[in-house]
N, C-alpha and C positions, 0 to 999 in steps of 0.2 A: 441569488440574483432575482429581483422582482422587476419585470419590464412594465412600464407604464403604458398600457395599450390605449388608454384614453388619450386621444391625440391633442396636441397643441397645434391648432390649425394656423397656417401661415396665410399671408395676404392673397391677392388675386392669383389664381392658377396661371393665367396668361403670362404673368411676370416670371414664372419659374420654368415653363416649358419652352424649348427651342421653338423659334418661329415657324419652322417647317412642319410641326405637328398640327393637325387640324383640331381645334377646340371648338365645340359646339355646345353651349350651355353646360359646360363641365364634363362632357363626354369626350375623352381623348382617344383618338384613333390615329394610326400611322399608316401611310402608304410606304412600304418598305421594299426595296430601297427608294430613297427620295432624291430627286435631282434638285440641287440648289446651288446657285453660284458656280455652275460649271463642274460640280463634283457630286459624287454619290454619298448620301448619308444612309446608314443602316441603323434602324432602331432596334435595340435589343433590350431585354428585361431580365432582371434577376430577383431572387426571393431570399431574403434573410429570414429563414424559418426558425421560430423559437418554440422550444418544447421544454417546459420546466426551466432549468438553468443551462440548457444546451442549445447550440446552433447547428443547423444541418449544412454540411459542406459536401461538395463532390470533388473528386480528383479527375481532372480533365484527361481524356485519352486522345485528344487531337490538339493541334496547334491552333491559335497561339497559346502559349503557356501550358503545353502538354506536361502532365505530371504534377501540376500545381493544384492545390486545394482552393476552391472558390465557392461562392453561393451558386445554387443551381439556377439556370436561366438559358436564354437563347433568343432567337429571332422572332420578331412579330410578323405574323402573316398579314398580307394586305387586307385592310378593312377590319382587322381584329381589334377588339377593345383591349387595352393594355393589361388590365387586371385579369382578363380571360387568358391572355397570352402567358402571363407569369404563372398562373395556376396550371395551365397545360404543360408548360416547360418543366415546372417542378415535378409534376406527376410523371411526365415522360422520362426524366432523368433519374428519379429516385423512387417512384411508386408511392410517394407521400401526398396525401390530400391536405390542402391548406385553406385557410380563410384569410383573404387579403385585408390588411388594416389600412395601408396607404403608402404613398411614395415617401421614402426617406432620403433618397439621393438621386441626383442626375449628374452624370459624368460624361464628358466628351473624350474620345480616344483617338486623337489625330494619327498616332502611329499606325493604327489598324485601318486606315481609310476613312477617317472622319465619322466613326461610329458614335452613337449616343446610347449610353447604357443607363437605364432607369431601374433603380433598385427599390423594391417594395419590402415592407415589413409584413410578415405573415405569421399567423398562428397555426400551429400543428393541429390537424383534425384527426387523421387516421392513417394507418399504413406503416409498414416497416421499411426503413431505409435500405434500399437495394439498388445497385447501379444498373442503369439501363441507358439506352440511346448513346450519347457521346460521353458518358461518365464511366470511368474505370472503376471507381469506388464511391460509396456514399456512406457517410458516418456522422454521428452526433458528437460535438466537441463542446467542452466548457470553454469559457474565455481564457482560463489559464493554459489549457491545452493549445488553443489557437495561438496565443502569444508565444508559445514555445516551438510551434511548427516553423521549420525553415522554408518550406515550399508552399506558402499560402500567399495568395495575391494581396497586395497592399490595400486595395479597396475593401476586400472582404474582411481583412483584419481590422481596418479602421472602423468599418460600420459595426462590427461585433463589439468593439470597445465602446463606441458611442452608445449603442443600445444597452449594453450591460451596465453602463454607468448613467443611464437615463439622460444623456446629453444629445438629444436629437429632436427634431420636429417632424410632423407628418403632414403631407399634402393629401387631402381626401379626394379621391377620384370617384365619380359616380356617373351613371347613365342618365339620359334625359328623362327616362321613365321614373327613376328614383327622385329626380328633381321635382317632377310633377306630383308624385306622392307626398313629398315633403312639403310642398306648397299647398297641397290639398285642393287644387283646382286645375282645370285643363288649360294648358298653354296652346296657342295655335301651332300647327305643324309648320316646320321650316321648309 
């Protein structure tokens, strides 16, 4: 399997993020939980980590879906940049260091209280997979192994299939500092 890490960028980021996320010149931050329309939204992130032809999954040791394999991830701290949150959560649950490529999926989970789950594609950098935090186990799986697992979350399985078959797009997230560097001139402060 060869993953095309060169992203196919999609249109305007604002069109793809739920309206309650604050977007400021491409820098996405979330106040978690977020009050909107009389309900609470919790922003969570996950990381589909690729190493050679394998994907990193964790076995959940807490509900919801205790005992199921899924991508590592968790809650976003108030004011935290999303890609920092996904790197932190991956490191906390597995001990693996990653480089975030970009957003590959945004999913709303109404059954769990209107959660929004943002999955990032990440490259493996370093570390051995070992369960920590709320992970019972952490292992690398090929796509064939994931497809044969009985207790894998449907979203994790779907995203692994899409990435393995190069049927995905990437939304690039960046900070305002990176925007300034890319434009090579100073923008006024907000």
